C-alpha positions as CSV (number, residue, x, y, z in Angstrom):
1,M,12.5,24.5,-39.0
2,F,10.5,24.5,-35.8
3,F,9.4,21.7,-33.8
4,D,6.9,21.5,-31.1
5,N,6.3,19.3,-28.4
6,K,2.7,18.7,-28.7
7,N,2.9,15.1,-30.0
8,P,3.7,12.7,-27.1
9,S,6.9,10.6,-27.2
10,K,6.6,7.0,-27.9
11,T,7.4,5.9,-24.4
12,E,4.2,8.0,-23.4
13,D,1.9,6.5,-25.9
14,K,0.1,3.7,-24.0
15,N,-0.8,2.0,-27.5
16,F,3.0,2.1,-28.4
17,L,4.8,-1.3,-28.7
18,K,8.3,-1.3,-27.6
19,Y,9.1,-4.4,-29.7
20,K,8.3,-6.2,-32.8
21,F,8.4,-9.9,-32.7
22,K,11.3,-11.6,-34.9
23,S,11.2,-15.4,-34.1
24,L,10.5,-18.1,-31.6
25,Q,12.6,-21.5,-32.0
26,V,12.8,-24.3,-30.1
27,Y,15.6,-26.9,-29.6
28,S,17.0,-29.6,-27.3
29,S,20.8,-29.7,-27.2
30,D,22.3,-26.6,-25.4
31,E,25.7,-27.4,-27.5
32,W,26.5,-24.9,-30.3
33,M,27.3,-26.3,-33.8
34,V,29.5,-24.9,-36.6
35,N,29.5,-21.3,-37.4
36,S,27.8,-20.7,-34.0
37,S,24.5,-22.2,-34.8
38,K,22.0,-24.5,-33.1
39,K,19.8,-27.5,-34.4
40,Y,16.3,-26.0,-34.1
41,R,13.5,-28.6,-33.9
42,T,9.8,-28.7,-33.9
43,V,9.1,-32.5,-33.3
44,F,10.7,-34.2,-30.2
45,D,10.7,-37.8,-29.2
46,K,10.1,-38.5,-25.5
47,A,12.6,-41.1,-25.4
48,E,15.6,-38.8,-26.6
49,T,14.6,-35.6,-25.0
50,S,15.4,-34.5,-21.4
51,Y,15.1,-30.8,-21.6
52,I,13.3,-28.4,-24.2
53,R,14.9,-24.8,-24.7
54,C,13.5,-21.8,-26.5
55,E,14.9,-18.8,-28.1
56,L,12.7,-15.9,-28.4
57,A,14.0,-12.8,-30.4
58,F,12.3,-9.5,-30.9
59,F,13.5,-6.2,-32.3
60,N,13.8,-3.1,-29.6
61,K,11.8,-0.6,-31.3
62,L,13.4,2.1,-28.9
63,F,16.8,1.2,-30.1
64,D,19.5,3.9,-30.0
65,E,16.8,6.2,-28.0
66,D,15.6,4.7,-24.6
67,E,15.9,1.8,-22.1
68,W,13.0,-0.1,-20.8
69,Q,11.9,-3.0,-18.7
70,C,9.6,-6.1,-19.7
71,K,8.4,-9.3,-18.3
72,V,8.7,-12.3,-20.6
73,T,6.5,-15.4,-19.9
74,L,7.3,-18.6,-21.7
75,K,5.0,-21.5,-21.7
76,A,5.0,-25.2,-22.9
77,F,2.1,-27.2,-23.6
78,D,1.6,-31.0,-24.5
79,I,-1.0,-30.9,-27.0
80,T,-2.8,-34.4,-27.5
81,G,-5.9,-34.5,-29.8
82,N,-8.3,-32.0,-28.2
83,K,-6.5,-32.1,-24.9
84,R,-4.2,-29.2,-23.9
85,E,-2.0,-29.3,-20.6
86,E,0.2,-26.9,-19.6
87,L,3.8,-28.2,-19.0
88,C,5.6,-25.2,-17.3
89,T,5.8,-21.6,-17.3
90,L,8.8,-19.6,-17.1
91,D,8.9,-15.8,-16.1
92,K,11.8,-13.5,-16.7
93,D,12.2,-10.0,-15.9
94,M,14.2,-8.3,-18.8
95,H,16.3,-4.9,-19.0
96,I,16.5,-3.6,-22.4
97,A,19.4,-1.6,-23.0
98,K,19.2,1.1,-25.7
99,E,22.2,-0.4,-27.4
100,E,20.5,-3.8,-28.1
101,N,18.7,-4.0,-31.3
102,I,17.7,-7.4,-31.5
103,V,16.8,-8.8,-27.8
104,F,17.4,-12.5,-27.3
105,V,15.4,-14.5,-24.3
106,R,16.8,-18.0,-23.9
107,D,15.6,-20.3,-21.5
108,G,14.6,-24.1,-20.8
109,W,12.9,-26.4,-18.8
């Protein structure tokens, strides 16, 4: 077999996405439940919520191939009727190791 180097590698291709979205889940309690699970929710009551936390998960498409850097921006919005108000923005600089198949970004405000 012969291999040529005429095709650019994945990391050199500007259109190549290094990740694939897996999930975005929201929870209010930082406590772990049975079997290391969390109680994820989509509706929160103002009276019982002091913090909102989120967990973004994505697949590393360069798993076992290459390390890379990225910046993740998480935003929270209050949507009431037609009014949309940004509550907060969290920026995180991430180093993705080639050993990580699924990457988790956990943060809260």
